[in-house]
C-alpha positions as CSV (number, residue, x, y, z in Angstrom):
1,M,-78.2,-46.3,-57.0
2,K,-74.8,-44.8,-57.4
3,L,-71.8,-47.2,-57.0
4,V,-68.9,-45.7,-55.2
5,P,-65.6,-47.6,-55.2
6,T,-63.6,-48.1,-52.0
7,G,-60.2,-46.5,-51.6
8,W,-57.6,-47.3,-54.3
9,Q,-55.6,-50.4,-53.7
10,T,-52.9,-52.3,-55.6
11,V,-55.5,-55.0,-56.4
12,G,-58.5,-52.7,-56.4
13,P,-60.6,-50.6,-56.3
14,F,-63.3,-52.8,-54.9
15,F,-67.0,-52.1,-54.5
16,S,-68.3,-52.7,-51.0
17,I,-71.8,-53.9,-51.9
18,G,-72.8,-56.8,-49.7
19,L,-69.6,-56.7,-47.7
20,E,-70.8,-54.5,-44.8
21,R,-72.5,-57.5,-43.1
22,L,-69.0,-59.2,-42.7
23,C,-67.6,-56.2,-40.8
24,N,-68.6,-56.2,-37.2
25,E,-66.6,-55.3,-34.1
26,N,-68.5,-58.0,-32.1
27,I,-67.8,-61.6,-33.0
28,A,-70.0,-63.2,-30.3
29,A,-73.6,-62.3,-29.6
30,A,-74.3,-61.1,-26.0
31,H,-76.2,-64.2,-25.0
32,L,-73.4,-66.6,-25.7
33,E,-71.5,-68.2,-22.9
34,G,-67.8,-67.6,-22.4
35,E,-65.4,-65.2,-21.0
36,R,-65.8,-61.8,-22.7
37,I,-62.7,-60.3,-24.3
38,A,-61.8,-57.1,-26.1
39,I,-58.7,-56.7,-28.2
40,A,-57.5,-53.3,-29.4
41,G,-54.4,-52.5,-31.3
42,R,-52.8,-50.8,-34.3
43,V,-51.4,-51.8,-37.7
44,L,-48.0,-50.1,-38.2
45,D,-45.7,-50.1,-41.2
46,G,-41.9,-50.6,-41.2
47,D,-41.3,-47.0,-40.1
48,G,-43.8,-47.3,-37.2
49,A,-46.4,-45.1,-39.1
50,P,-50.0,-46.1,-38.8
51,V,-51.7,-48.0,-41.7
52,P,-55.1,-46.3,-42.1
53,D,-56.5,-48.7,-44.7
54,A,-55.8,-52.2,-43.4
55,L,-58.5,-54.8,-42.9
56,L,-58.2,-57.6,-40.4
57,E,-60.1,-60.8,-40.8
58,I,-60.5,-62.7,-37.5
59,W,-61.4,-66.4,-37.3
60,Q,-61.9,-68.2,-33.9
61,A,-63.4,-71.2,-32.2
62,D,-66.0,-70.8,-29.5
63,A,-65.4,-71.3,-25.7
64,Q,-65.6,-75.1,-26.2
65,G,-62.8,-75.0,-28.8
66,V,-65.1,-75.7,-31.8
67,Y,-65.1,-73.7,-35.0
68,P,-68.5,-73.1,-36.5
69,G,-69.3,-75.7,-39.1
70,H,-66.2,-77.8,-38.2
71,N,-67.9,-80.6,-36.4
72,A,-70.6,-82.1,-38.6
73,S,-72.5,-83.5,-35.6
74,N,-73.3,-80.1,-34.2
75,S,-72.7,-77.7,-37.1
76,A,-76.4,-76.9,-37.8
77,G,-77.2,-75.4,-34.4
78,H,-73.7,-74.3,-33.8
79,E,-73.5,-71.9,-36.7
80,N,-76.7,-70.2,-35.6
81,R,-75.2,-69.4,-32.2
82,F,-71.6,-68.4,-33.0
83,R,-70.2,-67.0,-36.2
84,G,-66.5,-67.2,-35.2
85,F,-65.6,-64.7,-38.0
86,T,-65.5,-61.0,-38.5
87,R,-63.6,-58.2,-40.3
88,V,-62.5,-55.0,-38.8
89,A,-60.9,-52.0,-40.6
90,T,-58.3,-49.7,-39.2
91,N,-59.1,-46.0,-38.7
92,E,-56.9,-43.1,-39.8
93,R,-54.6,-43.7,-36.9
94,G,-54.2,-47.4,-37.8
95,E,-56.3,-48.5,-34.8
96,F,-58.7,-51.4,-34.7
97,R,-60.9,-53.0,-32.0
98,F,-63.1,-56.0,-31.7
99,A,-64.9,-58.0,-28.9
100,S,-65.7,-61.6,-28.6
101,I,-65.4,-64.5,-26.2
102,K,-62.2,-66.2,-25.3
103,P,-61.8,-69.3,-27.5
104,G,-61.2,-72.7,-26.0
105,S,-58.4,-75.1,-26.8
106,V,-58.8,-76.5,-30.3
107,S,-58.1,-80.1,-31.3
108,D,-56.7,-80.4,-34.8
109,G,-58.1,-83.9,-35.3
110,G,-54.6,-85.4,-35.4
111,G,-54.1,-85.7,-31.6
112,Q,-52.7,-82.2,-31.2
113,T,-54.5,-79.6,-29.1
114,H,-53.8,-75.9,-29.8
115,A,-53.8,-73.3,-27.0
116,P,-56.7,-70.7,-27.2
117,H,-55.9,-68.4,-30.1
118,L,-57.5,-66.3,-32.8
119,V,-56.4,-66.6,-36.4
120,V,-55.9,-63.2,-38.1
121,S,-55.5,-62.4,-41.8
122,V,-54.2,-58.9,-42.7
123,F,-55.2,-57.2,-46.0
124,M,-53.9,-53.8,-47.1
125,R,-52.6,-51.7,-49.8
126,G,-49.5,-53.1,-51.5
127,L,-50.2,-56.7,-50.5
128,L,-51.1,-59.1,-53.2
129,T,-51.6,-61.9,-50.7
130,R,-52.8,-61.8,-47.2
131,L,-50.6,-62.0,-44.1
132,V,-51.6,-64.7,-41.7
133,T,-50.8,-64.7,-38.0
134,R,-52.3,-65.7,-34.6
135,I,-53.1,-64.0,-31.3
136,Y,-52.5,-66.0,-28.2
137,F,-53.4,-65.0,-24.6
138,P,-50.8,-64.2,-22.0
139,D,-50.0,-66.5,-19.1
140,D,-52.1,-69.3,-20.5
141,P,-50.3,-72.6,-19.5
142,R,-51.4,-74.3,-22.7
143,N,-49.2,-71.9,-24.8
144,A,-46.2,-74.0,-23.8
145,A,-47.5,-77.1,-25.6
146,D,-49.0,-75.4,-28.6
147,V,-47.6,-76.9,-31.7
148,V,-47.7,-73.7,-33.9
149,L,-46.4,-71.4,-31.2
150,G,-43.6,-74.0,-30.7
151,L,-42.5,-73.5,-34.3
152,V,-41.7,-69.8,-33.5
153,P,-38.3,-69.0,-32.0
154,A,-38.6,-68.3,-28.3
155,E,-37.4,-64.7,-28.7
156,R,-40.1,-64.0,-31.3
157,R,-43.1,-65.5,-29.5
158,N,-44.1,-62.3,-27.7
159,A,-45.1,-60.9,-31.1
160,L,-48.0,-63.4,-31.1
161,I,-49.1,-63.0,-27.5
162,A,-51.5,-60.2,-26.6
163,R,-50.8,-58.0,-23.6
164,V,-53.2,-57.4,-20.8
165,A,-54.6,-53.9,-21.1
166,T,-55.1,-51.6,-18.1
167,G,-58.7,-51.1,-17.2
168,A,-61.6,-53.5,-17.9
169,R,-61.2,-57.2,-17.2
170,G,-60.7,-59.2,-20.3
171,S,-59.1,-56.3,-22.3
172,Y,-56.0,-56.9,-24.3
173,T,-53.7,-55.0,-26.7
174,W,-52.0,-56.5,-29.7
175,D,-50.3,-54.7,-32.6
176,V,-49.5,-55.8,-36.1
177,V,-46.0,-54.6,-37.1
178,L,-45.3,-55.1,-40.8
179,Q,-41.5,-54.9,-40.8
180,G,-38.5,-54.3,-38.6
181,P,-37.2,-55.7,-35.3
182,E,-40.6,-55.8,-33.7
183,E,-42.3,-57.4,-36.8
184,T,-45.3,-59.6,-36.1
185,V,-44.7,-63.3,-36.9
186,F,-46.5,-64.3,-40.1
187,F,-47.1,-67.8,-41.3
188,A,-47.0,-69.1,-44.9
189,C,-50.4,-70.5,-45.8
């Protein structure tokens, strides 16, 4: 077998052996209950140019608001049903797409409930550490009480909220903008 490195990165190159199974545009299997969603977007640099070699890592709870493996009482059967994780790469135009089910509200165990959201990590050339952000859903009344969204200045919150796409029900658009006035909100983790 010949080993071929991935594209050159500041912290690479990396070999992709065994990583393919982690990349999948469908987070939730077809038989799982929940509202089907699809999110498409682009990763753009500070000049608005597409980033063709970014990788987005998505983590999410299921429709009941439970992360796989989070609740010890149901984790054995839960993990077999819903992974709650995937990675998607951008294409040469900086575009990405993935499909899943809409997550439910998540309790943080401390009495706070978070609005339905997806956690997104961005990896790409030139970054030595990942960028972490969230995707929220538009017009969800639970957004107003979300403790994390509440930390973001009101004028910047739209960078975290997906937009309803024209066409199919449950379709959204959401872009990652790395710099500039429309920059996505990133969290220190």
